[in-house]
FIGU-425480 format. One record per residue (C-alpha): residue in one letter; x, y, z; residue number from 1. Coordinates in Angstrom, 3 decimals. Layout:
% FIGU-425480
   r          u          v          w     k
   A          X          Y          Z   NUM
...
% end
This chain:
% FIGU-425480
   r          u          v          w     k
   X     81.278    119.384     66.027     1
   X     80.756    116.776     63.596     2
   X     80.684    113.033     62.814     3
   X     80.067    110.441     60.140     4
   X     78.086    107.424     60.879     5
   X     78.027    104.173     58.936     6
   X     77.481    100.888     59.223     7
   X     76.958     97.261     57.303     8
   X     79.901     97.629     54.957     9
   X     80.296     93.923     54.703    10
   X     83.825     94.134     53.268    11
   X     84.361     90.607     51.075    12
   X     80.814     89.769     50.784    13
   X     80.440     89.721     47.002    14
   X     82.254     86.974     45.341    15
   X     82.059     88.548     41.450    16
   X     84.932     90.326     41.187    17
   X     83.047     93.465     39.664    18
   X     80.928     93.894     42.813    19
   X     83.927     93.268     45.054    20
   X     85.330     96.110     43.487    21
   X     82.403     98.701     43.848    22
   X     82.239     97.356     47.403    23
   X     85.691     98.451     47.892    24
   X     85.109    101.783     46.134    25
   X     82.056    102.430     48.271    26
   X     84.160    102.368     51.492    27
   X     87.036    104.520     49.962    28
   X     84.529    107.210     48.428    29
   X     83.052    107.141     52.014    30
   X     86.174    107.778     54.090    31
   X     87.574    110.159     51.335    32
   X     84.444    112.174     51.861    33
   X     83.853    112.188     55.934    34
   X     87.952    113.484     55.664    35
   X     86.905    116.002     53.058    36
   X     83.940    116.801     55.238    37
   X     86.723    117.879     57.881    38
   X     84.456    115.263     60.509    39
   X     86.013    114.859     64.137    40
   X     85.315    111.103     64.333    41
   X     83.545    108.529     62.507    42
   X     81.607    105.740     63.785    43
   X     81.094    102.345     62.519    44
   X     77.847    100.667     63.637    45
   X     79.024     96.971     63.084    46
   X     79.648     94.563     60.041    47
   X     82.756     95.957     58.704    48
   X     83.728     93.035     57.088    49
   X     81.284     90.586     56.091    50
   X     83.273     87.689     58.265    51
   X     85.292     87.796     61.594    52
   X     88.424     86.691     59.270    53
   X     88.101     87.787     55.476    54
   X     90.374     86.851     52.688    55
   X     93.342     88.888     52.669    56
   X     93.011     90.690     49.994    57
   X     90.365     92.504     51.426    58
   X     91.796     93.010     54.668    59
   X     94.949     94.582     53.366    60
   X     92.551     96.723     51.154    61
   X     90.651     97.933     54.108    62
   X     94.144     98.592     56.558    63
   X     95.451    100.901     53.659    64
   X     91.956    103.412     53.468    65
   X     91.998    102.927     57.333    66
   X     95.777    104.161     57.427    67
   X     94.940    107.302     55.346    68
   X     91.782    108.275     57.854    69
   X     94.107    108.016     60.801    70
   X     97.337    109.683     59.259    71
   X     94.543    112.612     58.389    72
   X     93.700    112.723     62.376    73
   X     90.456    111.208     62.069    74
   X     89.860    108.342     64.884    75
   X     87.066    105.455     63.957    76
   X     85.270    103.801     66.436    77
   X     83.834    100.574     65.939    78
   X     80.973     98.028     67.637    79
   X     81.065     94.478     66.211    80
   X     78.126     93.303     63.764    81
   X     77.121     89.990     63.997    82
   X     79.035     88.964     60.880    83
   X     82.542     90.240     62.218    84
   X     82.101     88.831     65.833    85
   X     83.923     86.066     66.996    86
   X     83.182     84.806     70.354    87
   X     86.488     82.366     70.913    88
   X     88.816     83.933     68.459    89
   X     90.714     87.272     67.407    90
   X     88.937     88.767     64.506    91
   X     90.550     91.170     61.785    92
   X     88.418     93.703     63.799    93
   X     91.257     93.202     67.445    94
   X     94.030     92.997     65.042    95
   X     92.804     96.620     63.084    96
   X     92.548     97.979     66.972    97
   X     95.889     96.753     68.039    98
   X     97.473     98.470     64.528    99
   X     95.733    101.640     65.931   100
   X     93.432    101.882     62.657   101
   X     90.111    101.945     64.905   102
   X     88.958    101.437     68.451   103
   X     86.105     99.330     69.638   104
   X     83.715    100.892     72.027   105
   X     82.785     97.822     73.815   106
   X     84.149     98.038     77.119   107
   X     82.219     96.803     79.911   108
   X     82.118     94.876     82.887   109
   X     79.528     92.794     85.215   110
   X     78.654     94.095     88.168   111
   X     75.737     92.015     90.205   112
   X     74.702     90.336     87.231   113
   X     74.524     93.446     85.204   114
   X     76.221     94.647     82.334   115
   X     77.557     98.286     83.254   116
   X     78.985     99.787     79.710   117
   X     82.152    102.069     80.242   118
   X     82.402    105.302     77.996   119
   X     84.939    105.882     75.054   120
   X     85.764    109.562     75.536   121
   X     86.695    111.486     72.072   122
   X     89.689    113.268     72.732   123
   X     88.991    116.265     70.815   124
   X     85.219    116.611     71.253   125
   X     84.833    115.267     74.433   126
   X     81.949    113.252     73.616   127
   X     81.314    109.909     75.408   128
   X     80.505    106.795     73.412   129
   X     79.321    103.322     74.695   130
   X     78.552    100.565     72.668   131
   X     77.116     97.005     72.609   132
   X     78.797     94.679     70.073   133
   X     75.928     92.160     68.393   134
   X     76.160     88.303     68.497   135
   X     75.128     85.472     65.736   136
   X     71.698     84.425     65.524   137
   X     70.178     87.631     67.512   138
   X     71.994     86.260     70.898   139
   X     72.383     89.989     71.920   140
   X     69.016     90.165     73.589   141
   X     70.185     88.776     76.378   142
   X     72.648     90.848     76.873   143
   X     69.990     93.988     76.292   144
   X     68.124     92.366     79.281   145
   X     71.096     92.630     81.565   146
   X     71.998     95.853     80.667   147
   X     72.601     98.715     82.660   148
   X     73.817    101.956     80.978   149
   X     71.132    104.593     81.362   150
   X     72.840    108.063     80.999   151
   X     69.873    110.343     81.952   152
   X     70.720    113.036     83.673   153
   X     74.520    112.763     82.734   154
   X     75.790    115.582     80.950   155
   X     77.874    116.316     77.650   156
   X     77.212    114.583     74.032   157
   X     76.457    110.965     74.344   158
   X     76.381    108.398     71.882   159
   X     75.203    104.791     72.262   160
   X     76.352    102.072     69.352   161
   X     74.338     99.200     68.594   162
   X     74.038     96.587     66.000   163
   X     69.999     95.541     66.216   164
   X     66.439     95.806     64.935   165
   X     64.240     97.510     67.031   166
   X     61.002     95.147     67.110   167
   X     58.871     98.012     66.507   168
   X     60.569     99.641     63.585   169
   X     61.694     96.408     61.638   170
   X     60.725     96.835     57.806   171
   X     57.905     94.413     57.161   172
   X     59.935     91.976     54.733   173
   X     62.251     91.695     57.735   174
   X     59.359     90.495     60.089   175
   X     61.251     86.938     60.856   176
   X     64.701     88.891     61.925   177
   X     65.621     88.735     65.420   178
   X     65.370     92.006     67.187   179
   X     65.150     93.708     70.514   180
   X     62.218     95.869     71.923   181
   X     62.876     99.717     71.911   182
   X     62.009     99.489     75.562   183
   X     65.722     97.524     76.081   184
   X     67.683    100.307     74.586   185
   X     69.118    102.114     77.393   186
   X     67.846    106.283     77.789   187
   X     69.587    109.312     78.010   188
   X     72.140    109.564     75.132   189
   X     72.049    112.337     72.380   190
   X     72.255    110.088     69.570   191
   X     71.685    106.232     68.974   192
   X     74.100    105.063     66.047   193
   X     72.473    101.517     64.839   194
   X     73.347     98.855     62.474   195
   X     72.154     95.487     61.005   196
   X     68.785     96.717     59.184   197
   X     69.803     97.136     55.673   198
   X     67.698    100.309     54.940   199
   X     67.873    103.717     55.988   200
   X     66.109    105.073     58.729   201
   X     65.535    107.908     61.370   202
   X     63.111    107.151     64.117   203
   X     62.506    109.824     66.620   204
   X     61.353    108.581     69.965   205
   X     60.540    110.593     72.950   206
   X     61.862    109.397     75.412   207
   X     65.371    108.650     73.712   208
   X     67.647    110.730     71.558   209
   X     67.763    110.192     67.429   210
   X     67.925    106.250     66.438   211
   X     69.917    106.163     63.113   212
   X     70.020    103.473     60.784   213
   X     72.176    104.311     57.683   214
   X     71.542    101.149     55.577   215
   X     74.541     99.922     53.494   216
   X     77.380    101.127     51.800   217
   X     77.075     98.986     49.091   218
   X     74.875     95.824     48.459   219
   X     75.768     92.401     50.108   220
   X     73.376     90.444     48.619   221
   X     70.617     90.354     45.840   222
   X     67.932     91.501     47.934   223
   X     70.118     94.648     48.483   224
   X     70.781     95.308     45.083   225
   X     66.831     94.812     44.111   226
   X     66.298     97.820     46.623   227
   X     68.622     99.900     45.179   228
   X     67.172     99.010     41.759   229
   X     63.827    100.118     43.702   230
   X     65.256    103.634     44.446   231
   X     66.902    103.040     48.136   232
   X     69.915    104.474     47.585   233
   X     73.067    103.460     50.078   234
   X     74.936    105.366     51.931   235
   X     75.971    106.976     55.538   236
   X     75.068    109.682     57.623   237
   X     77.361    113.182     58.494   238
   X     75.895    114.839     62.062   239
   X     76.512    118.378     62.905   240
   X     75.972    118.672     66.812   241
   X     76.782    120.944     69.533   242
   X     75.309    119.934     72.714   243
   X     72.438    118.243     70.771   244
   X     72.287    117.173     67.138   245
   X     71.636    120.217     64.828   246
   X     71.406    118.394     61.612   247
   X     71.651    114.952     60.144   248
   X     72.575    114.656     56.524   249
   X     72.388    111.848     54.334   250
   X     75.376    111.228     51.880   251
   X     74.143    108.636     49.001   252
   X     76.953    106.647     47.187   253
   X     75.477    105.930     44.140   254
   X     78.418    104.244     42.108   255
   X     76.677    102.139     39.684   256
   X     72.788    101.831     38.535   257
   X     70.682     98.907     38.874   258
   X     68.079     97.704     36.546   259
   X     65.044     95.382     38.135   260
   X     63.693     93.479     35.266   261
   X     60.560     90.841     36.651   262
   X     58.879     88.412     33.779   263
   X     55.857     86.332     34.153   264
   X     56.477     83.119     32.211   265
   X     52.755     81.317     33.278   266
   X     51.366     78.848     30.614   267
   X     54.719     79.200     28.302   268
   X     56.894     76.358     27.530   269
   X     60.955     76.517     28.796   270
   X     61.764     77.616     25.186   271
   X     59.211     80.497     24.516   272
   X     59.768     81.548     28.552   273
   X     63.720     82.053     27.263   274
   X     62.491     83.949     24.249   275
   X     60.276     86.322     26.051   276
   X     62.824     87.016     29.149   277
   X     65.427     87.842     26.334   278
   X     63.395     90.016     24.397   279
   X     62.346     92.195     27.377   280
   X     65.569     92.737     28.522   281
   X     66.556     93.451     24.460   282
   X     64.490     96.724     24.892   283
   X     66.346     97.936     28.023   284
   X     69.625     99.784     28.451   285
   X     71.747     97.379     30.272   286
   X     75.296     99.115     29.651   287
   X     77.592     99.619     32.637   288
   X     74.466     98.950     34.950   289
   X     73.776     96.061     37.429   290
   X     70.658     93.995     35.955   291
   X     68.417     91.994     38.303   292
   X     66.133     89.294     36.450   293
   X     63.411     87.910     38.331   294
   X     61.689     85.241     36.659   295
   X     58.293     83.599     38.005   296
   X     55.627     81.276     37.238   297
   X     54.390     77.692     35.979   298
   X     56.129     76.574     32.825   299
   X     53.576     74.595     30.747   300
   X     56.670     72.524     29.492   301
   X     60.027     71.757     29.096   302
   X     62.449     72.201     32.493   303
   X     63.586     74.989     34.662   304
   X     66.941     74.403     33.867   305
   X     65.928     75.049     30.075   306
   X     65.183     78.506     31.207   307
   X     68.851     79.196     30.969   308
   X     70.645     81.836     33.276   309
   X     74.087     81.198     31.902   310
   X     72.472     82.133     28.554   311
   X     70.552     85.276     29.431   312
   X     73.765     86.666     31.478   313
   X     75.846     86.290     28.431   314
   X     73.415     88.000     26.484   315
   X     73.392     90.891     28.463   316
   X     77.379     90.969     29.310   317
   X     77.788     91.183     25.760   318
   X     75.497     94.498     25.592   319
   X     77.868     95.840     27.995   320
   X     76.271     95.029     31.729   321
   X     78.220     95.123     34.759   322
   X     76.688     92.397     36.123   323
   X     73.672     90.251     36.301   324
   X     71.850     88.251     38.405   325
   X     69.281     85.874     37.623   326
   X     66.619     84.842     40.328   327
   X     64.539     81.675     39.535   328
   X     63.204     80.688     43.004   329
   X     59.904     81.357     41.899   330
   X     59.909     79.647     38.477   331
   X     58.587     75.689     38.157   332
   X     57.497     73.619     35.758   333
   X     54.542     71.375     35.488   334
   X     55.474     67.978     36.744   335
   X     54.814     64.835     34.525   336
   X     52.406     62.355     36.065   337
   X     53.735     59.173     37.011   338
   X     53.498     56.143     34.319   339
   X     52.943     53.324     35.346   340
   X     54.531     50.612     33.412   341
   X     53.247     47.358     34.622   342
   X     53.606     44.847     31.609   343
   X     53.422     47.794     29.255   344
   X     55.778     47.978     26.127   345
   X     58.613     50.441     25.451   346
   X     56.164     51.875     22.442   347
   X     53.203     51.937     24.899   348
   X     55.464     53.651     27.761   349
   X     56.483     56.246     25.301   350
   X     52.987     56.893     23.832   351
   X     51.634     58.017     27.503   352
   X     54.765     60.127     27.796   353
   X     53.878     61.915     24.683   354
   X     50.475     62.083     25.723   355
   X     51.075     63.830     29.035   356
   X     53.434     66.327     27.373   357
   X     52.202     67.089     24.043   358
   X     49.469     69.806     24.743   359
   X     52.007     71.931     26.817   360
   X     53.711     72.306     23.551   361
   X     52.471     75.397     21.903   362
   X     52.405     74.655     17.728   363
   X     49.829     75.541     15.180   364
   X     50.614     72.617     12.924   365
   X     47.458     69.889     13.235   366
   X     50.155     66.976     12.144   367
   X     51.463     67.632     15.724   368
   X     49.116     68.059     17.576   369
   X     46.757     65.021     19.503   370
   X     46.532     61.367     18.324   371
   X     48.478     62.298     15.099   372
   X     51.089     64.335     16.721   373
   X     51.842     61.681     18.996   374
   X     52.212     59.185     16.223   375
   X     54.654     61.206     14.603   376
   X     56.720     61.610     17.625   377
   X     56.523     57.855     18.254   378
   X     57.634     57.581     14.350   379
   X     60.511     60.358     14.700   380
   X     61.858     58.457     17.247   381
   X     62.070     55.065     16.088   382
   X     63.707     56.496     13.167   383
   X     66.347     57.985     15.610   384
   X     67.179     54.721     17.081   385
   X     67.897     53.148     13.614   386
   X     71.800     52.166     13.472   387
   X     73.812     52.942     10.417   388
   X     73.819     50.205      7.368   389
   X     76.862     47.914      6.747   390
   X     79.287     49.599      4.983   391
   X     77.110     53.302      5.598   392
   X     79.657     56.182      5.980   393
   X     78.320     58.639      8.573   394
   X     77.478     61.247      6.307   395
   X     75.394     58.969      4.104   396
   X     74.022     57.899      7.576   397
   X     72.916     61.427      8.621   398
   X     71.489     62.359      5.114   399
   X     69.395     59.534      4.743   400
   X     68.045     59.885      8.571   401
   X     67.471     63.540      7.540   402
   X     65.565     62.718      4.280   403
   X     63.455     59.955      6.184   404
   X     62.418     62.156      9.184   405
   X     61.329     65.050      6.635   406
   X     59.016     62.579      5.126   407
   X     57.355     61.813      8.407   408
   X     56.762     65.234      8.974   409
   X     55.349     65.724      5.427   410
   X     58.016     68.061      4.724   411
   X     59.728     68.088      0.943   412
   X     63.428     67.792      1.429   413
% end
């Protein structure tokens, strides 16, 4: 016998059209492979959708795919994830269950303050499935504390589905994520179908059966994309069993390539930084790939916004990149010191500002350095303030300014 285990599909998470298309394609490809592999049933351990009431285009696409699976005679069992759970209104998951496209395995009753889970029994295999839904902000911790779902000594193949991180096995990068201690998991299940952690993991614990996190089907965030660029492939599991787990096979869904580019622009001005980023990207093959650009460091001059994301994105799209994401969160600029105006003249204030910033400009011409550079800058600024002469045409005015500017710079026109 055989089943598939998916989690964290996050349909509708991506705003960019090309990423949303890949997101839907990943789900369709996973379902197609499940049917082709002749699985007896499919488990989705939370976050089928990114929100509880997603965009109707996303809903319609998912419904068509799940209808194909249902028509092939393969049941789909789900628990709510932290994204598609709604405590006070009907979610799309509920609508899909009413339409016969899937079945929730979260039936429970409260007895003497304890939550007792009821099994959903798969008709074809006789497998007993119990599940606990996630809540927003990790609120399911309280439910796990009250859980009375120990299956020790019970006959048959039993699956426990949940959507939470386990404290002892959280990746370091997720150390702040809400989680439950391993001891809160009920014992005695043959397989623990987990979700929520966007990173594949197979956990073998002596007092438990196999605990498995399949990770994402497709990236729902820039962090997921960066991980894929670092070799963490998305996908799902197919599990063979006969009384106990016999084989666990991870099915990669490598629908596109991701390229990570990290550039340190410390001590450069903003224009130099932008040039460096573009030069690094120019050396890479980006055609048909998702490009993740991370820029960090402290600029010696200019503004962070001058290292233009739109310029970087447009350049790579023209070169055939599928999608480009620019991260400037760790990029900063040297802040100008406050100039105390007091009774200073406008010219004196300008001189102070030039004095603070001229050292940040990387230029070899001595005329544009130090005190001489400050005087040159002030002269140019004064020139630019000049208004057209009476009856002077726009063309003559611009030609005069250009001629006088070249004289100030000591350049022959």
